[in-house]
N, C-alpha and C positions, 0 to 999 in steps of 0.2 A: 417374234411370233414363232410358236411351235408349228412346224410344217408337218403335213401328213401326205402320203402318196395316195391320191384319189384315183383308184383303178380297181375294177372288179365289180363285185355285187354287194349292194347295200340294201337290205330289206327295209322298206318303210313299214314299221311294225304297227300292229293294232294295239289299242289299249283295252285289255280285258276288263269287263265289269261283272260284279255279282248281280244277282237278280234284283237287288234293291237299288242298283245304279252306282254303287260305290266301286272304287277301283280294286281289282283283284291283283294285288301286288305279287302274290305267290305265283300265279299263272304268268304274269308279265315276266318275271325273272326266269321262270322255267322255259319260256319261249325264247328268251334271249340266249340262254345257255344252249338250247337245242339248235338254234340257228348258227351260233358260233361253232359248235361241234360239227355242223354240216359243212363248214368251210367258207362262210361269208366273210367279206372283207371289212365290214363295219355294220353298225346298227343305227337306224334313223327313227328315233321316237318322236312323238307329238307333232307329226305332220298331219296332212289331210287324212291319211289312213288311220292315224292315231286319234281321230276325232278331237283334235285340238280346239275346234270351234266351240265345243261344249265342256271343255275343262276350264276350271277357274285357273287363275295365274298360279296360285299356290299348288294346285294339283299338277299343273304343267311342270313346275319345277321339281315337285316330288317324284314324278315319273322319270324325269331326266336323272335325278339322283339315284333312283332305284336301278335304272338301266346301267348307269356308270358303275354301280357297285356289283352288278351281275356279270358284266363282261370280264373276260380274262385278259385278252391281248389284242382286241380290235378297237378302233376308235368309235366314239359315240358322236353322231352328227345330229344335233337337236334342231327340230323345227322351232323357229322363234320369230316368225314373221307376223306382220299385222298391217292393216291399212292406215294405221296411226304410227308415224315414224317414232314418236316418243315412246309409245307402248312397245314397239318392236325393239327399240334400243334397251328398254328396261328388261324385257324378256330375254334378250340376248345376254345381257350382263348377268342376270340371275341364272340362266342356263349354264353359262361358263363356270360360275361359282359353284353350281351343283355337280360339275364334273364333265360337262360337254367338252369334247376336243375340237369341234368345229360346229358351224351353224348352217342351217338350210333356211333361206329367207324367201318366202313366197312374195311375188310382187303385190303391191297394194291393190286390194279388191274394192269393188263398189264405187269408190270415189273417182276411179279412172283418170289418174294424173296423166299429163303429157309426158313425152319421153324425157324432157329435161327434169321433170319432177321425179321420175323414176331414178334417174342418175343421182340426183341429190339425196333421195331417200337412201339408196344403197351406200353412197359415199359417206353419209352421216354415220351410219352404223359401222362401216369399215374403218373410219377414222377413230372411232371411240372404243371399239372392241377388238383386241389384238389376237384374234384366232382366225384360222382359215374359214372363209364364208363361201357358200354356194348360192348363186342367184337362181331362182326358180321361176320359170315361165310356164304358166298353165292358164291360158286365156279362157278356156272353157269354165273355169271357176272364178277368174278375176274380172273378166270382161274387157281386159286390156292386155295386149301382148307386148313383149319386149322386142324391139327391132334389132337386127344384127348389129347395126351401128352402136346401139346402146350397150349391148353385151360386150362388144369389142372395146368400147370406151371403158367400161367397168373392169375389164380384164387387166387393164394397166395398173390397177390399184394392187399393192402388194398383199393385201388381206383378202382380195377376191380371188379365190382359188379355183372356182369351177362354175359350171352352168348345168342345171337340171332342165333338160329340154322336154317339155310336154305340150308343145304347140302343134304337133302333127305335121309340121312343115319341114320335110326332109331337105328341101333346097336351102331354106334359111339356116337349118342346123349345120348343113355342110359348109355354108359360107362362114359360119362362126368357127368351125373347125379349121377351115382354110386360113382365116385371117388371124388365128391365135396359135397356129402350129409352132411358132418359134418362141412361145411364151410358156411359163409354168402354169398352165391353165387347162383344167380337165373338163371335157364335155361328157356328160352322163345322160343316158336315156331316162326320161321320166314317163315313158309310155312302153309298157311291156311288149306290145306288138311290134314296136319299131326298134327294139334294142339291137337286134342283129344288123338291120340296115344302118343304124346310127354308128355302130362299131365299124362298119365297112367304109364309112366316110371320114373316120378319124375319132369317133367317140371311144372312150376307154372303159365303159362299164354302164351300170344301171342302178338307179334307186328304184327298187322293184316292189310291186305288190305280190306278183306270182311267187317270188322267192320266199314269202312267208309259208307257202304250202309246199313248194317244190324247190327247196334251196339247193340240193345237190345238182339237179338238172340245170337250174339257172346258172350255177357256178360253172358247170361243165360247158354249157353253151358259150358263155362269155369268155371263159378261159381258152376254149378252142378258137374263138374268133380273134382274140388278142394274140394268139400264137400263129395266126394265119391259116388255120385248118378250117376253112369255110365249109368243106364238105361235111365234116362232123358237126360244126356249129349249126349248119342248115338243117341237118337231120334232127337235132335236138329242138331247134326252133319249131319245126313242124310237129314234133311230139307235144310240145307245150301249147301250140296255137289254139286248139280247142278249149283248153282250160283258160287260157288268156281271155278268149272271147267270153266264156261263161262267167269269169270273175268281174265282168263289166256289164252284165245284162241289167243291173240296177246300180245305183250310185255307190261308188266305192266309199266306205269299206263294207257295205252290206253283204255282198256275196263272199268276200274273203273271210269275214267272220263266220259265216255259215260253213265255209269249207274247213276252217280250223276246228269248228265244232264237230263236223262229220269225221274228221281225222282224229278227234279226241284230244286236241291240243288246247282248247280254250272254250269257254261258254260263248253262246251266240249273241249275248245281250248288247244292245246299242242304247245310246241316249237319244231321246227325242230331240229333234224331229225325225231322226232316222228310225226306221222300223225293220224288223226281220225280213229276210228274203221271202218273196212271194212263193206260195206253195208250188205253183206251176214250175218254178225254176229249181226246186230242191232236188227232185229226183234226177234230172239231167246232170246236175252238178255232182251228185253222189255217184252216178254211173261213171262220169269222167274220172273222178278220183279213184274209183275202184279199178278202172282200166289202167291207169298209170301205175297203181300198185302192182297189178298183175303183170304188166310189161316189165317192171323192175324185177319181179320175182322170177319171171321166165328167163330173162337173160342174165340173171345174177348181178345186175347193175354193172356189167363189164364196161359198158360205154361211159359209165360215170366214175370209173375207178380213178381217173386222173382229173381232179377237179380243175386244175389249171390256174389256181390263184397266183 
């Protein structure tokens, strides 16, 4: 297995669409290049933020291939999960063939397997696909969480390299950090509002939505936390907190696509059943983005000068 060091900031990127719903590959690649230039540690396409639920399998693989071609020197971690183990295995194999360096696997949704079923699901894929894999726990989307015991058991597999924690339970996340601290196993925040607290209990970074919009600040915050400079990390956390809240006023990725549109990075189009951000939320979001730009201009971005990757 090719190993990668899972530490730092990994934007969960959007999939830009033209107004006819087709994938805008030029914008996709431009955003990948922008984020890598900003200092991120890797790129995560075709996850929830990438609207993978409305991509065909061929589109899914094509996006992974485009991102792999666009990056220069950071790993591509492709979302390849499903609630059908055979389908997840197929997507995982095809994503690796398309250039993915690692995989992000959401826990099976809707069918709500028991913990033993979750273990077998992940083990089946880890046994068959020889790249680093990140177990993704997001019960708000799946209806079923991963227990710390399950995550710790999976961490013993040589191909299970990390855990994306989006369960909102800092105690459970801390337990996973504690019980895997002697293993080559990375705990990453999957909840932008909890990235700093998760780093404080042993997490090593984030798979982030906010980093699509504010990659430099997100990298600076995580870099400071991992260096033990919690005063600086906390200051940047509070700078980003209003934006973090605003990016989740409606279902992700609705607000982040609007934010990227406001910043001029991508069109705002989504595929149904997702719709554009409600008008009542657009102006507050635009005001926050303008404030962040003004703050950066006022201080010359001095506090972001050392990204800390």
